[in-house]
C-alpha positions as CSV (number, residue, x, y, z in Angstrom):
1,M,26.2,-44.9,13.1
2,V,26.0,-46.3,16.6
3,A,24.9,-43.8,19.1
4,E,26.6,-43.2,22.3
5,A,24.7,-42.2,25.5
6,G,23.7,-38.7,24.4
7,E,23.6,-35.7,26.7
8,A,22.4,-36.5,30.2
9,P,23.3,-35.6,33.8
10,A,26.7,-36.6,35.0
11,V,25.5,-39.1,37.5
12,E,25.5,-42.9,37.9
13,P,23.0,-44.3,35.4
14,T,20.1,-46.6,36.4
15,L,20.9,-48.7,33.4
16,S,24.1,-48.9,31.4
17,V,24.4,-50.9,28.2
18,R,27.7,-51.4,26.3
19,D,28.2,-53.3,23.0
20,L,24.8,-55.1,23.4
21,R,24.4,-57.9,20.7
22,I,21.2,-60.0,20.5
23,S,20.6,-62.9,18.1
24,Y,18.0,-65.6,17.6
25,G,19.3,-68.9,16.3
26,G,22.4,-67.2,15.1
27,A,20.5,-64.5,13.2
28,P,21.4,-61.0,14.5
29,A,18.5,-58.9,15.8
30,L,20.4,-56.1,17.5
31,S,24.0,-55.1,17.6
32,G,26.4,-52.5,18.9
33,V,24.0,-50.8,21.3
34,N,25.6,-48.4,23.7
35,L,23.4,-46.2,26.0
36,D,22.8,-45.0,29.5
37,I,19.4,-44.4,31.1
38,Y,19.2,-42.3,34.2
39,E,17.1,-42.2,37.3
40,N,13.7,-40.4,37.1
41,E,13.8,-39.9,33.4
42,I,11.4,-41.3,30.7
43,F,13.6,-42.8,28.0
44,G,11.7,-43.2,24.7
45,I,12.6,-45.8,22.1
46,I,11.1,-45.4,18.6
47,G,11.6,-47.3,15.4
48,P,9.7,-49.4,12.9
49,A,8.8,-53.1,13.4
50,N,11.8,-55.5,13.6
51,A,14.1,-52.8,14.7
52,G,15.1,-54.7,17.9
53,K,13.2,-52.6,20.4
54,T,11.4,-55.5,22.1
55,S,14.5,-57.6,22.1
56,F,16.3,-54.8,23.9
57,L,13.7,-54.9,26.7
58,K,13.9,-58.7,26.9
59,S,17.6,-58.5,27.5
60,I,17.4,-56.2,30.4
61,N,15.5,-58.5,32.8
62,R,16.8,-61.7,31.4
63,M,13.7,-62.8,29.5
64,D,16.2,-64.5,27.1
65,M,16.0,-67.4,29.6
66,F,12.5,-68.1,28.4
67,T,13.0,-67.4,24.7
68,S,14.3,-70.3,22.6
69,G,17.4,-69.5,20.6
70,M,17.8,-66.0,22.0
71,R,21.5,-65.2,22.7
72,V,22.5,-62.0,24.5
73,E,26.1,-60.7,24.5
74,G,27.6,-57.5,25.8
75,D,27.4,-55.7,29.1
76,I,24.1,-54.7,30.8
77,R,24.4,-53.1,34.2
78,F,21.4,-52.2,36.4
79,Y,22.5,-49.9,39.2
80,G,26.1,-50.9,38.5
81,R,25.5,-54.7,38.7
82,D,25.9,-57.0,35.7
83,V,22.4,-58.5,35.2
84,K,23.9,-61.7,33.7
85,Q,25.8,-62.3,36.9
86,L,22.9,-61.9,39.3
87,K,21.9,-65.2,40.9
88,N,18.5,-64.0,42.1
89,V,16.7,-63.4,38.8
90,Y,13.4,-63.0,40.7
91,A,14.8,-60.1,42.6
92,L,15.9,-58.5,39.3
93,R,12.5,-58.9,37.8
94,S,10.8,-57.6,40.9
95,A,12.8,-54.4,40.5
96,I,11.9,-54.1,36.8
97,G,8.2,-53.9,36.0
98,V,7.2,-54.8,32.4
99,V,4.0,-54.0,30.5
100,F,3.7,-55.7,27.1
101,P,1.7,-54.6,24.1
102,L,-1.2,-56.8,24.8
103,P,-2.6,-57.4,28.3
104,V,-1.6,-60.5,30.1
105,G,-4.1,-61.0,32.9
106,L,-3.5,-63.7,35.5
107,P,-6.4,-66.2,36.0
108,M,-7.5,-64.6,39.3
109,T,-9.5,-61.7,40.6
110,I,-8.7,-58.1,40.0
111,Y,-7.7,-57.8,43.6
112,D,-5.4,-60.8,43.6
113,N,-3.8,-59.7,40.3
114,V,-2.5,-56.6,42.0
115,A,-1.9,-58.2,45.5
116,L,0.2,-61.1,44.1
117,S,3.6,-59.3,44.2
118,P,3.1,-57.7,47.6
119,R,2.1,-61.1,49.0
120,L,5.3,-62.7,47.5
121,R,7.2,-59.9,49.3
122,G,5.7,-61.0,52.6
123,V,2.8,-58.5,52.9
124,R,0.0,-60.3,54.8
125,A,-2.1,-57.8,56.6
126,K,-5.3,-57.2,54.7
127,A,-5.3,-53.5,55.5
128,D,-1.9,-53.1,53.9
129,L,-2.8,-55.2,50.9
130,D,-6.0,-53.1,50.5
131,A,-4.0,-49.9,50.5
132,I,-1.5,-51.2,47.9
133,V,-4.3,-52.5,45.6
134,E,-6.2,-49.2,45.8
135,R,-3.1,-47.1,45.3
136,C,-1.9,-49.1,42.3
137,L,-5.3,-49.2,40.6
138,Q,-5.6,-45.4,41.2
139,R,-2.2,-44.9,39.5
140,A,-3.3,-47.0,36.6
141,A,-6.4,-45.0,36.1
142,L,-8.6,-48.0,36.8
143,W,-9.8,-47.7,40.4
144,D,-13.1,-45.8,39.8
145,E,-14.1,-48.4,37.2
146,V,-13.5,-51.6,39.3
147,K,-13.6,-50.6,43.0
148,D,-17.0,-52.2,43.4
149,R,-16.0,-55.5,41.7
150,L,-12.5,-56.3,42.9
151,D,-13.6,-59.9,43.4
152,S,-14.4,-60.3,39.7
153,L,-12.0,-62.1,37.4
154,G,-9.5,-59.8,35.7
155,S,-10.0,-61.7,32.5
156,L,-13.6,-60.3,32.3
157,L,-12.4,-56.7,31.9
158,S,-12.3,-55.0,28.6
159,G,-9.0,-55.0,26.7
160,G,-8.2,-51.5,27.7
161,Q,-9.1,-52.2,31.3
162,Q,-6.9,-55.4,31.3
163,Q,-4.0,-53.4,30.1
164,R,-4.4,-50.9,32.9
165,L,-4.7,-53.9,35.3
166,T,-1.3,-55.1,33.9
167,I,0.1,-51.6,34.7
168,A,-1.3,-51.7,38.2
169,R,0.2,-55.2,38.7
170,A,3.6,-53.9,37.5
171,L,3.4,-51.0,39.9
172,S,2.6,-53.3,42.8
173,Q,6.1,-54.6,42.5
174,E,7.4,-51.1,43.5
175,P,9.8,-51.3,40.6
176,K,12.9,-49.1,40.3
177,L,12.5,-49.4,36.5
178,L,9.3,-49.6,34.6
179,M,9.4,-50.8,31.0
180,L,6.4,-50.3,28.7
181,D,6.3,-52.0,25.3
182,E,3.7,-50.2,23.1
183,F,1.2,-50.2,25.9
184,S,-1.4,-48.3,24.0
185,I,-2.0,-50.8,21.2
186,A,-5.0,-52.3,23.1
187,V,-6.1,-49.0,24.7
188,D,-8.5,-46.4,23.4
189,P,-7.1,-42.8,22.8
190,V,-8.9,-41.3,25.9
191,T,-7.5,-44.0,28.2
192,T,-4.0,-43.7,26.6
193,M,-3.9,-40.0,27.5
194,R,-4.9,-40.8,31.1
195,I,-2.1,-43.4,31.3
196,E,0.3,-40.9,29.9
197,D,-0.6,-38.4,32.6
198,V,0.1,-41.2,35.2
199,L,3.5,-41.9,33.6
200,K,4.4,-38.2,34.0
201,E,3.7,-38.4,37.7
202,L,5.5,-41.7,38.2
203,K,8.7,-40.3,36.7
204,S,9.4,-38.7,40.1
205,E,9.5,-42.2,41.7
206,M,11.1,-44.4,39.1
207,T,12.9,-44.6,35.8
208,I,10.7,-45.4,32.8
209,I,11.6,-46.9,29.4
210,L,8.9,-46.3,26.8
211,V,8.9,-48.3,23.6
212,T,6.4,-46.8,21.3
213,N,5.4,-46.9,17.6
214,L,3.7,-43.6,18.1
215,V,6.4,-41.0,17.6
216,Q,4.1,-38.2,19.0
217,Q,3.7,-40.2,22.2
218,A,7.5,-40.2,22.6
219,S,7.4,-36.5,21.8
220,R,4.9,-35.9,24.6
221,L,6.5,-38.1,27.3
222,A,10.2,-38.8,26.8
223,D,13.0,-36.7,28.2
224,R,15.4,-38.4,25.7
225,T,14.7,-40.6,22.8
226,A,16.6,-43.4,21.0
227,F,15.9,-44.3,17.4
228,F,16.3,-48.0,16.5
229,L,16.5,-49.2,12.9
230,E,17.4,-52.6,11.4
231,G,18.9,-53.9,14.6
232,S,21.0,-50.8,15.5
233,C,20.6,-47.8,17.7
234,V,21.0,-45.0,15.2
235,E,20.8,-42.0,17.4
236,I,20.0,-40.9,21.0
237,G,19.2,-37.3,21.9
238,D,17.1,-34.8,23.8
239,T,13.6,-35.4,22.6
240,E,12.7,-31.8,22.0
241,A,15.8,-31.4,20.0
242,L,15.2,-34.5,17.9
243,F,11.7,-33.5,17.1
244,S,12.5,-30.0,16.2
245,G,15.1,-30.7,13.5
246,G,18.1,-31.4,15.7
247,A,18.7,-35.0,14.7
248,T,22.2,-35.7,13.5
249,D,21.1,-38.6,11.2
250,Q,18.8,-38.0,8.3
251,R,17.1,-41.4,8.9
252,T,16.0,-40.2,12.3
253,T,14.4,-37.1,10.8
254,D,12.8,-39.1,8.0
255,Y,11.2,-41.6,10.5
256,I,10.0,-38.8,12.8
257,E,8.4,-37.0,9.9
258,G,6.7,-40.1,8.7
259,R,8.6,-40.7,5.5
260,F,8.9,-44.4,6.3
261,G,7.9,-46.8,9.0
């Protein structure tokens, strides 16, 4: 079964995907995906390894350009515009922040990691950059830990701190869409909960796609959730309904209840 968009407000979606097909060297990784994601919602994606979740994220902001053998077919529209037809890919990626499972710190100071994107947008005044850096580090629940060593290398931070620095850097882009791919793998449980609180606040400012292998994390955060399995989107629905026995596909229920995965 290929899920349709599921119940959601009758408004123009932030992201619209139709008949998405992804392959690597001719081997299919994801097929027949149809879904809409709306402004100011947290859209969860759950499923076991190799279900196609990360490939889905890569297709949205054209990361296939950097992935050998990756082929993306179908229709992906971001605010109504076909992402494959956009000539300014940098502008697309500036509007879509991405946080990967493991932190990817740039070889520069904590301050410069966060200030990079604003500088690329033309922000030059130190007072403006200072305000952006502090705000983004605050939002990423990192400011109190690093405010006295902003000139230190970001690579010297702990794994969990580097992940939060990655989130701060993504937020500095002022994205319209924030995609998180299993962000909590390198983060301790206490910090994970702090970041989850931040995501709940950020929902009022942007759309969030949360790929997670922790089904309870999706339950806590997502407004709607999609279940991916073996390269297909099996089902999409209201998160509370899915997690309270309202799934229409038994495989969804089995995964949520831990019978496989």
